[in-house]
N, C-alpha and C positions, 0 to 999 in steps of 0.2 A: 444564629448560633453556630459556632464552629464544631466540627466533628469531634475534636479533642474534648471540648467542654461537655458535649452531650454524652460522649462515651465515658467520661469520668464520673457519671452519676447525676448529671443535671436532671433529667427525667427519663423514665423508661419510654415514654411516648416519643420524645425527641430522638432518642437513640434508635428506636425502631424505624422512625421516618427516615433518618439519615441512612441507615443500613439498607432500607428498601430502595431508596433513591440511588445509592451506590450500585446496588444489584441491577436496577433498571439501566443505568448508564453502562455498566459492564456488558449487559446483554446487547445493548445498542452497538457498542464498540465491536463486540464479537460478530454481530450481523454484518457490519461494515467490512470487517476483516475477511469474512467468508466470501462476500461479494467480490472483494479485490483479489482474493486468491483465485477465484473462478476466472476473472478477467485475465489474470496473469497466465493461467493455464491455457486459456484460449489464445492469447498472444504467442505463447511458446509453440503451440500447435501450428499456428500460421507461419511463424518464422521457420520452424523445422520443415514445413512443406515447401516454402520458398527456397530453403537451402537445397532440398532434394531436386527441385525443378531447375534451379540455376547452377547447381554444383558449386555454389559459393558458401564458404563457412562463415557464419555470423556469430554463433554461440560457442562458448568453451564447453568443456566436459561437465561443468557444474551448472550449465544453463545461463551463465552470465554472458553479456555481450563482450566479444573480443575487443581489447583496448584500441587496436588500430581501426576497427570498424566503427566504434563509438566516436573516436576522434574525427574520422571522416564525416560521419553523420552530423556531428556538432558543427564542423566547419561549413558544411553545406547549408545547415539550418541557419547559421549566422548570415551567410550570403543571401539566402532567400528572404530572410527577415529584412535586411537592409534594402533589398531590391523592391520590396512591396510597400515600403513606407513612403 
């Protein structure tokens, strides 16, 4: 049964089930997002430490990777991938 049919008065039980399932899925998604945000913060901490130690700027003021740094990293990644195959 689709959400629309259930919510249009099909049955109260179906509507409750669908809303409960949607809530469960939303909570699971939120948990995943929280985990990914923590990983991102950890990566930023490491990158900032590397910047300080090497004196090399990697991130812009908003925390994004500088375009030239990203391009160089992708170019190297492509070469490494081809060499290992």
